[in-house]
Kinemage of the C-alpha trace (Angstrom):
@kinemage 1
@onewidth
@group {chain A} dominant
@subgroup {mainchain}
@vectorlist {calphas} color= white
{ca met a 1} P 90.862 129.244 64.391
{ca ala a 2} L 93.579 129.352 65.991
{ca lys a 3} L 94.220 132.311 68.507
{ca asp a 4} L 97.346 134.605 67.886
{ca gly a 5} L 100.217 133.959 69.479
{ca ser a 6} L 99.233 130.105 69.394
{ca leu a 7} L 102.481 127.520 69.124
{ca glu a 8} L 101.208 126.405 65.452
{ca his a 9} L 104.297 123.644 65.546
{ca leu a 10} L 107.335 122.684 67.053
{ca asp a 11} L 110.528 121.184 65.324
{ca ile a 12} L 112.639 118.758 67.741
{ca ser a 13} L 116.343 117.324 67.135
{ca val a 14} L 116.250 113.777 67.456
{ca ser a 15} L 119.371 111.327 68.121
{ca glu a 16} L 118.136 108.292 66.468
{ca leu a 17} L 114.347 109.507 64.047
{ca glu a 18} L 112.985 105.666 64.150
{ca arg a 19} L 113.651 105.340 67.801
{ca ser a 20} L 112.066 108.864 69.075
{ca gly a 21} L 109.487 108.857 66.473
{ca ala a 22} L 108.397 105.432 67.746
{ca phe a 23} L 108.193 106.836 71.195
{ca trp a 24} L 106.330 110.244 69.869
{ca ala a 25} L 103.762 107.950 67.714
{ca ala a 26} L 102.406 106.037 70.096
{ca phe a 27} L 101.894 108.758 72.878
{ca leu a 28} L 100.565 111.363 70.431
{ca lys a 29} L 98.912 109.293 69.265
{ca asp a 30} L 97.243 109.030 72.804
{ca leu a 31} L 96.826 112.550 72.470
{ca gly a 32} L 94.143 112.429 69.560
{ca tyr a 33} L 96.951 113.396 66.908
{ca arg a 34} L 97.761 111.908 63.581
{ca glu a 35} L 100.749 111.298 61.174
{ca phe a 36} L 101.215 114.011 58.862
{ca ala a 37} L 104.255 113.303 57.489
{ca lys a 38} L 107.679 111.079 57.718
{ca ser a 39} L 110.231 110.573 55.677
{ca ala a 40} L 114.348 109.630 56.360
{ca thr a 41} L 115.647 112.881 57.932
{ca gly a 42} L 111.419 114.341 58.946
{ca trp a 43} L 108.574 112.467 61.221
{ca ser a 44} L 105.813 114.477 62.434
{ca trp a 45} L 101.868 114.481 63.373
{ca thr a 46} L 99.426 117.259 63.809
{ca asn a 47} L 95.744 117.283 65.849
{ca asp a 48} L 94.970 120.023 63.053
{ca glu a 49} L 95.943 122.700 65.644
{ca ser a 50} L 99.686 122.309 66.120
{ca thr a 51} L 101.721 119.701 64.681
{ca val a 52} L 105.188 118.024 66.017
{ca phe a 53} L 107.971 117.716 63.899
{ca leu a 54} L 111.250 115.479 64.375
{ca leu a 55} L 113.974 115.958 62.659
{ca gln a 56} L 117.318 113.488 62.316
{ca ala a 57} L 119.644 115.581 64.115
{ca glu a 58} L 123.428 115.465 61.780
{ca ser a 59} L 126.161 114.014 62.976
{ca gly a 60} L 127.936 116.684 63.752
{ca tyr a 61} L 125.727 117.967 66.144
{ca leu a 62} L 125.102 114.648 68.284
{ca asp a 63} L 127.495 115.750 70.403
{ca pro a 64} L 126.948 117.113 73.754
{ca pro a 65} L 123.865 115.279 74.348
{ca tyr a 66} L 120.479 116.951 74.817
{ca his a 67} L 120.079 118.141 78.568
{ca arg a 68} L 117.761 119.967 80.105
{ca lys a 69} L 119.341 122.026 82.922
{ca arg a 70} L 120.717 123.419 79.933
{ca val a 71} L 120.061 127.045 78.413
{ca gly a 72} L 117.597 126.212 75.977
{ca leu a 73} L 114.349 123.928 75.554
{ca asn a 74} L 113.435 122.029 79.598
{ca his a 75} L 110.654 120.542 79.210
{ca leu a 76} L 106.872 120.327 76.955
{ca ala a 77} L 103.616 120.448 78.441
{ca phe a 78} L 100.400 118.516 76.277
{ca gly a 79} L 97.278 119.829 78.110
{ca val a 80} L 93.946 117.855 78.361
{ca ser a 81} L 90.549 118.553 79.819
{ca asp a 82} L 90.503 116.433 82.548
{ca pro a 83} L 92.692 114.511 85.002
{ca lys a 84} L 91.142 111.309 84.291
{ca gln a 85} L 92.917 111.654 80.877
{ca val a 86} L 96.387 111.877 82.838
{ca asp a 87} L 95.634 108.370 84.924
{ca ala a 88} L 95.021 107.070 81.040
{ca met a 89} L 98.162 108.377 79.593
{ca ala a 90} L 100.367 107.245 82.971
{ca thr a 91} L 99.311 103.678 82.645
{ca arg a 92} L 99.726 103.057 78.828
{ca leu a 93} L 102.876 104.692 79.154
{ca lys a 94} L 103.739 102.225 82.125
{ca glu a 95} L 102.352 99.686 79.877
{ca arg a 96} L 104.280 100.670 77.102
{ca asn a 97} L 107.547 100.366 80.376
{ca val a 98} L 108.457 104.014 80.291
{ca pro a 99} L 109.125 105.134 83.241
{ca leu a 100} L 107.615 107.750 85.339
{ca leu a 101} L 109.226 110.781 86.035
{ca tyr a 102} L 108.928 111.428 90.744
{ca gly a 103} L 107.074 108.117 91.155
{ca gly a 104} L 103.537 108.568 88.665
{ca pro a 105} L 101.178 111.522 88.512
{ca arg a 106} L 101.512 114.541 90.900
{ca thr a 107} L 99.174 116.834 92.655
{ca gly a 108} L 99.845 120.622 91.727
{ca arg a 109} L 98.426 123.873 93.267
{ca thr a 110} L 96.060 124.209 90.619
{ca thr a 111} L 97.037 121.096 87.586
{ca tyr a 112} L 97.158 117.071 87.621
{ca ala a 113} L 100.337 116.411 85.722
{ca val a 114} L 102.790 112.892 84.766
{ca phe a 115} L 105.883 113.228 84.188
{ca phe a 116} L 108.205 111.344 81.299
{ca glu a 117} L 111.237 111.262 79.413
{ca asp a 118} L 111.706 110.940 75.872
{ca pro a 119} L 114.504 108.667 74.432
{ca asp a 120} L 116.838 111.314 74.373
{ca arg a 121} L 115.689 112.307 77.817
{ca ile a 122} L 113.531 115.274 76.643
{ca lys a 123} L 110.935 115.960 79.624
{ca ile a 124} L 107.634 115.724 78.824
{ca glu a 125} L 104.470 116.517 80.215
{ca val a 126} L 100.798 115.783 79.932
{ca val a 127} L 98.597 117.943 82.415
{ca ala a 128} L 95.468 118.411 83.237
{ca pro a 129} L 93.469 121.787 85.662
{ca leu a 130} L 92.392 120.810 88.309
{ca glu a 131} L 89.108 122.404 88.081
{ca ala a 132} L 87.688 119.772 86.007
{ca arg a 133} L 87.026 118.492 89.301
{ca ala a 134} L 84.855 121.413 90.282
{ca val a 135} L 81.971 118.394 91.881
{ca pro a 136} L 83.880 115.671 93.711
{ca ala a 137} L 82.637 112.674 93.332
{ca pro a 138} L 83.690 109.854 95.388
{ca ala a 139} L 86.089 107.112 93.828
{ca arg a 140} L 86.979 103.425 94.580
{ca gly a 141} L 87.596 102.986 98.418
{ca gly a 142} L 85.985 106.219 99.539
{ca glu a 143} L 88.568 108.388 98.038
{ca gln a 144} L 87.129 112.083 96.838
{ca val a 145} L 88.362 113.212 93.691
{ca gly a 146} L 90.493 116.885 94.151
{ca gly a 147} L 92.722 118.155 96.715
{ca ser a 148} L 96.523 116.858 97.117
{ca ile a 149} L 95.378 115.017 101.018
{ca thr a 150} L 91.781 113.428 101.247
{ca ala a 151} L 89.961 112.182 104.419
{ca thr a 152} L 90.983 108.560 103.962
{ca glu a 153} L 94.064 109.283 103.471
{ca val a 154} L 95.101 111.006 106.913
{ca ile a 155} L 91.969 108.175 108.650
{ca thr a 156} L 94.915 105.611 107.115
{ca tyr a 157} L 98.083 107.245 108.625
{ca ala a 158} L 96.305 107.292 111.629
{ca gly a 159} L 94.985 103.986 111.687
{ca ala a 160} L 98.190 102.409 110.502
{ca leu a 161} L 99.516 104.986 114.004
{ca val a 162} L 97.203 103.762 116.296
{ca val a 163} L 97.529 99.992 115.724
{ca leu a 164} L 100.996 99.998 115.693
{ca val a 165} L 100.963 102.252 119.040
{ca gly a 166} L 98.340 99.024 119.942
{ca leu a 167} L 100.527 96.015 118.917
{ca gly a 168} L 103.606 97.213 121.090
{ca ile a 169} L 101.826 97.854 124.286
{ca leu a 170} L 99.468 94.607 123.789
{ca leu a 171} L 102.477 92.727 123.456
{ca ser a 172} L 105.225 94.572 125.820
{ca thr a 173} L 102.465 94.280 128.742
{ca glu a 174} L 100.265 91.535 127.794
{ca tyr a 175} L 103.069 89.419 126.529
{ca glu a 176} L 102.072 86.266 128.706
{ca gln a 177} L 98.279 86.294 129.708
{ca leu a 178} L 97.979 86.901 125.821
{ca gly a 179} L 99.277 83.113 125.533
{ca ala a 180} L 100.727 81.223 122.326
{ca val a 181} L 97.834 82.022 120.097
{ca gly a 182} L 97.317 85.539 121.280
{ca arg a 183} L 101.141 86.462 120.785
{ca leu a 184} L 101.377 85.023 117.388
{ca gly a 185} L 97.266 85.282 116.401
{ca ile a 186} L 97.303 89.491 117.024
{ca pro a 187} L 100.382 90.542 114.501
{ca gly a 188} L 99.491 87.987 111.908
{ca leu a 189} L 95.712 89.393 111.997
{ca val a 190} L 96.905 92.869 111.587
{ca ala a 191} L 99.920 91.831 108.864
{ca ile a 192} L 96.666 90.777 107.122
{ca ala a 193} L 94.800 93.393 107.366
{ca ala a 194} L 97.418 95.496 106.088
{ca leu a 195} L 97.918 93.538 103.059
{ca leu a 196} L 94.277 93.399 102.288
{ca ala a 197} L 93.699 96.909 103.191
{ca thr a 198} L 96.954 98.169 101.604
{ca arg a 199} L 95.653 96.242 98.223
{ca ala a 200} L 91.959 97.539 98.292
{ca ile a 201} L 93.270 100.940 98.539
{ca ser a 202} L 94.194 101.474 94.699
{ca gly a 203} L 95.451 103.645 92.452
{ca glu a 204} L 98.229 105.149 90.867
{ca arg a 205} L 97.909 108.892 92.588
{ca ala a 206} L 99.908 110.285 94.555
{ca arg a 207} L 97.263 110.262 97.798
{ca ala a 208} L 96.134 106.659 96.895
{ca arg a 209} L 100.009 105.957 97.073
{ca arg a 210} L 100.729 107.536 100.382
{ca ala a 211} L 98.359 105.943 102.125
{ca gln a 212} L 99.271 102.363 100.419
{ca thr a 213} L 102.429 103.212 101.796
{ca ser a 214} L 101.470 103.605 105.054
{ca leu a 215} L 99.210 100.203 105.230
{ca ala a 216} L 102.323 98.749 103.467
{ca thr a 217} L 104.822 100.000 106.757
{ca leu a 218} L 102.405 98.219 109.395
{ca ala a 219} L 102.360 95.469 107.287
{ca val a 220} L 105.751 95.064 107.536
{ca ile a 221} L 106.406 95.682 110.749
{ca ala a 222} L 103.321 93.181 112.333
{ca ile a 223} L 104.871 90.537 109.213
{ca gly a 224} L 108.080 91.461 111.871
{ca phe a 225} L 106.536 91.221 114.599
{ca phe a 226} L 105.091 87.443 113.879
{ca ala a 227} L 108.271 86.219 113.199
{ca gly a 228} L 109.872 87.054 115.973
{ca gln a 229} L 107.377 85.985 117.852
{ca leu a 230} L 106.871 82.049 115.749
{ca gln a 231} L 110.527 81.353 116.365
{ca ala a 232} L 110.281 81.981 120.695
{ca glu a 233} L 107.384 80.433 120.541
{ca ile a 234} L 109.448 77.071 118.075
{ca leu a 235} L 111.799 77.530 121.044
{ca gly a 236} L 109.574 76.915 124.192
{ca gly a 237} L 107.795 80.499 124.936
{ca pro a 238} L 108.921 83.263 126.971
{ca ala a 239} L 110.274 80.713 129.991
{ca arg a 240} L 113.211 79.513 127.774
{ca ile a 241} L 114.782 82.728 125.736
{ca thr a 242} L 117.708 83.609 127.412
{ca gln a 243} L 118.976 87.534 125.917
{ca leu a 244} L 121.601 85.744 123.145
{ca ile a 245} L 118.386 84.306 121.666
{ca gly a 246} L 116.596 86.767 122.021
{ca tyr a 247} L 119.198 88.856 119.779
{ca arg a 248} L 118.592 85.944 117.196
{ca ile a 249} L 115.223 85.724 117.626
{ca ile a 250} L 115.444 89.816 116.616
{ca leu a 251} L 117.945 88.857 113.674
{ca val a 252} L 115.918 86.906 111.619
{ca ala a 253} L 113.179 88.760 112.568
{ca ala a 254} L 114.714 92.381 111.543
{ca leu a 255} L 115.832 90.303 108.380
{ca val a 256} L 111.915 89.060 107.283
{ca ala a 257} L 111.430 92.654 107.821
{ca ala a 258} L 113.721 93.987 105.452
{ca ala a 259} L 113.003 91.150 102.561
{ca val a 260} L 108.881 92.881 102.701
{ca ala a 261} L 110.061 96.200 103.502
{ca ala a 262} L 112.135 95.619 99.646
{ca leu a 263} L 108.959 94.156 98.078
{ca phe a 264} L 107.272 96.795 99.303
{ca leu a 265} L 109.900 99.338 97.831
{ca ile a 266} L 109.962 98.015 94.492
{ca arg a 267} L 106.327 98.595 93.955
{ca leu a 268} L 105.535 101.554 95.912
{ca arg a 269} L 108.938 103.322 95.754
{ca ala a 270} L 108.096 105.379 98.595
{ca gly a 271} L 110.799 107.279 101.096
{ca leu a 272} L 109.344 105.671 103.899
{ca leu a 273} L 109.434 102.741 103.107
{ca ala a 274} L 113.247 102.780 102.061
{ca ala a 275} L 113.602 104.163 106.130
{ca val a 276} L 111.897 100.790 106.803
{ca leu a 277} L 114.443 98.954 105.123
{ca ser a 278} L 117.400 100.386 106.177
{ca leu a 279} L 116.600 100.428 109.784
{ca ser a 280} L 115.434 97.053 109.277
{ca leu a 281} L 119.132 96.482 108.123
{ca leu a 282} L 120.499 97.643 110.578
{ca val a 283} L 118.825 96.864 113.445
{ca ala a 284} L 120.474 93.107 111.718
{ca ala a 285} L 123.903 94.230 111.691
{ca phe a 286} L 123.579 95.550 115.483
{ca met a 287} L 121.931 91.780 116.615
{ca thr a 288} L 124.777 89.847 114.466
{ca leu a 289} L 127.173 91.984 116.777
{ca asn a 290} L 125.653 91.062 119.436
{ca thr a 291} L 125.156 87.625 118.493
{ca gln a 292} L 128.477 86.606 117.576
{ca pro a 293} L 132.189 87.076 118.527
{ca ile a 294} L 133.310 89.932 116.766
{ca pro a 295} L 136.024 91.715 117.327
{ca arg a 296} L 135.865 96.108 117.408
{ca gly a 297} L 137.680 97.637 114.693
{ca trp a 298} L 137.292 96.884 110.996
{ca pro a 299} L 135.519 93.299 111.836
{ca val a 300} L 132.349 95.360 112.818
{ca glu a 301} L 133.286 97.719 110.037
{ca ala a 302} L 132.852 95.423 107.496
{ca leu a 303} L 129.688 94.075 109.181
{ca phe a 304} L 127.837 97.477 108.535
{ca leu a 305} L 130.067 98.648 105.595
{ca ala a 306} L 127.752 95.128 103.696
{ca pro a 307} L 124.293 96.720 104.433
{ca gly a 308} L 125.871 100.151 103.543
{ca ala a 309} L 126.762 99.310 100.610
{ca leu a 310} L 123.424 96.912 99.698
{ca leu a 311} L 121.463 100.289 100.541
{ca val a 312} L 123.645 102.775 98.056
{ca gly a 313} L 123.401 100.183 95.288
{ca ala a 314} L 119.441 100.442 95.549
{ca ala a 315} L 119.560 104.359 95.880
{ca glu a 316} L 121.467 104.193 92.884
{ca tyr a 317} L 118.904 101.851 91.431
{ca gly a 318} L 116.005 104.209 91.848
{ca arg a 319} L 118.030 106.571 90.986
{ca arg a 320} L 117.814 105.467 87.385
{ca gln a 321} L 114.288 104.371 87.491
{ca arg a 322} L 113.798 108.294 87.976
{ca val a 323} L 112.452 107.878 91.941
{ca val a 324} L 113.486 110.921 94.568
{ca trp a 325} L 112.727 110.704 97.702
{ca ala a 326} L 113.109 106.993 98.852
{ca thr a 327} L 116.634 107.055 96.289
{ca glu a 328} L 117.660 109.966 98.723
{ca val a 329} L 116.870 108.589 101.614
{ca leu a 330} L 118.646 104.929 101.092
{ca ala a 331} L 121.185 107.098 99.549
{ca phe a 332} L 121.661 109.154 103.462
{ca ser a 333} L 121.369 105.157 105.008
{ca gly a 334} L 123.625 103.523 103.579
{ca ala a 335} L 126.227 106.276 103.645
{ca ser a 336} L 126.145 107.471 106.900
{ca met a 337} L 125.901 103.549 108.190
{ca ala a 338} L 129.172 102.910 106.896
{ca ile a 339} L 130.976 106.446 107.844
{ca val a 340} L 129.804 106.425 111.443
{ca thr a 341} L 130.719 103.159 112.282
{ca ala a 342} L 134.395 103.243 111.415
{ca phe a 343} L 134.178 106.214 114.109
{ca phe a 344} L 132.516 104.660 116.710
{ca thr a 345} L 134.765 101.670 115.982
{ca ala a 346} L 137.742 103.489 116.568
{ca asp a 347} L 137.876 104.041 120.035
{ca asn a 348} L 140.822 102.254 120.641
{ca gly a 349} L 142.735 105.181 118.327
{ca asn a 350} L 142.290 103.481 115.049
{ca leu a 351} L 143.353 106.516 113.088
{ca pro a 352} L 143.193 103.919 109.914
{ca leu a 353} L 139.551 103.742 110.432
{ca gln a 354} L 139.406 106.969 111.306
{ca ile a 355} L 140.756 108.352 108.525
{ca phe a 356} L 138.950 105.603 106.371
{ca gly a 357} L 135.743 107.031 107.801
{ca ala a 358} L 137.005 110.305 106.334
{ca leu a 359} L 137.075 109.543 102.732
{ca leu a 360} L 134.245 107.714 103.283
{ca ala a 361} L 132.440 110.879 104.099
{ca leu a 362} L 134.131 113.002 101.352
{ca ala a 363} L 133.204 110.104 98.615
{ca ala a 364} L 129.901 110.753 99.706
{ca phe a 365} L 130.295 114.012 99.478
{ca ala a 366} L 131.702 114.108 95.996
{ca ala a 367} L 128.797 111.743 94.877
{ca ser a 368} L 126.172 114.547 96.231
{ca val a 369} L 127.802 116.813 93.224
{ca tyr a 370} L 127.594 113.912 90.851
{ca arg a 371} L 124.620 112.814 91.381
{ca ser a 372} L 122.688 116.045 92.740
{ca ser a 373} L 121.935 114.128 95.712
{ca ala a 374} L 120.939 115.690 99.125
{ca gly a 375} L 120.979 111.875 100.845
{ca tyr a 376} L 125.000 111.837 99.690
{ca ala a 377} L 125.442 115.115 100.903
{ca ile a 378} L 123.798 115.039 104.745
{ca ala a 379} L 125.953 112.046 104.660
{ca gly a 380} L 128.912 113.331 104.283
{ca gly a 381} L 128.119 115.974 106.631
{ca leu a 382} L 127.307 114.297 109.357
{ca gly a 383} L 130.743 111.757 109.096
{ca leu a 384} L 133.702 115.085 108.835
{ca phe a 385} L 131.326 116.399 111.474
{ca ala a 386} L 131.941 112.830 113.942
{ca phe a 387} L 135.760 113.390 111.783
{ca val a 388} L 136.542 116.518 113.382
{ca ile a 389} L 134.962 115.893 117.162
{ca asp a 390} L 135.807 112.183 116.581
{ca ile a 391} L 140.365 113.160 116.144
{ca asn a 392} L 139.746 116.176 119.437
{ca ala a 393} L 138.570 113.624 121.589
{ca arg a 394} L 140.713 110.866 121.218
{ca tyr a 395} L 143.972 113.690 120.361
{ca phe a 396} L 143.400 117.095 121.697
{ca gly a 397} L 142.527 117.458 125.102
{ca ser a 398} L 142.529 121.160 126.037
{ca arg a 399} L 139.951 123.418 125.970
{ca leu a 400} L 140.887 125.193 122.904
{ca trp a 401} L 141.300 122.590 120.898
{ca phe a 402} L 137.689 121.549 121.430
{ca thr a 403} L 136.225 124.750 120.916
{ca val a 404} L 138.484 125.499 117.778
{ca ser a 405} L 136.617 121.861 116.893
{ca leu a 406} L 133.490 123.075 117.452
{ca val a 407} L 134.128 126.296 115.464
{ca ile a 408} L 135.115 124.034 112.431
{ca ala a 409} L 132.494 122.024 112.825
{ca gly a 410} L 129.950 124.409 112.885
{ca leu a 411} L 131.942 125.636 109.646
{ca val a 412} L 131.313 122.056 107.918
{ca leu a 413} L 127.349 121.990 108.850
{ca leu a 414} L 127.592 125.648 107.310
{ca gly a 415} L 128.208 123.997 103.838
{ca ile a 416} L 126.502 121.276 103.182
{ca ala a 417} L 123.523 124.136 104.046
{ca leu a 418} L 125.126 126.045 101.592
{ca leu a 419} L 125.225 122.424 99.004
{ca leu a 420} L 121.954 121.662 100.174
{ca ser a 421} L 120.583 124.783 99.226
{ca arg a 422} L 121.679 124.232 95.547
{ca leu a 423} L 120.488 120.021 95.442
{ca leu a 424} L 116.992 120.428 97.060
{ca pro a 425} L 115.624 122.634 93.876
{ca arg a 426} L 116.422 120.020 91.834
{ca leu a 427} L 114.860 117.337 93.572
{ca arg a 428} L 111.594 119.463 93.404
{ca arg a 429} L 112.109 119.928 89.476
């Protein structure tokens, strides 16, 4: 017998009944529902306690389309008893090529849930109570089933950081003593070990992905070290490396690291890997500047504009895949790379280039509002701040104008803060 006040049935109007019906039928079957009735205008499923009805919306009511931010339904949550069922649901959804929101299942204060959307972008949640994990049991890789941060995760972070610091100190202080074998073997072994550990710590839960991300980052950096050192050895070792050759070596190593970071980013969709990719491309741009006779001004701006556009394109792709923090990191890095360079390279009073940087900053602000993106907002604010300071430094030498520019810049930053106060809650939805 149903409890008084329980939800007896749910009616949902959809834009295309057959398309939405196929979607809902698959995941409701996974939850134990069975088909109840089907007609040209409706389709329903029941588990004997509640029933879900899909109704074909009439043509006059298809515009505007559904959006959960409007007044009305925000999302639907279906409960299950065990967190393992959430993981199983996530696996089946991925097998059906249904994108998971937020990169995969998420652990809350008392729940564990996976989020996704139906063809009309109605948000759906399958959620289990964490109480089902009252008796923790070891999982693969020693991971404990419970809590949002585990011993495995913390040790992974610490281990990756210690190895990275040790690798840097070793290569910087004992470079010649290590010999060619040591200089190549150490970063190579670190990269292999990190890759194997990344594969060993498997799982779709957020904590496993965080541990994988730290190991993947270590692998990317080690592979970059190896790529650079391999070039150095081929060119004759440390005794024959001039400054120009060193810049070229770093350029190739940065491009290799960027490529590997991009591959891991596609798989793990983590903000840290997005930052590594952005930094690698930034280093590659600087090394290109150091190895090629590129005049200051617009040519340098074009050099940094290219990777910036690539990162922004990656951010927009990630946004379509419902990836949150990696998308914001890419949006910030790509936009700010092009904006800040415009001001740095306008040191000869190139006013058109300064105006171009300001227009890029305004475009980033517009994108932040249109895309609800904190990354674009921060890049735009940074650009407008740089524009105010740059114009003042080049055209107004008086103390009065300097103080006025600081006031203006401060007001700009306050505006950024107000904008972010509206955007960040959207990122956490």
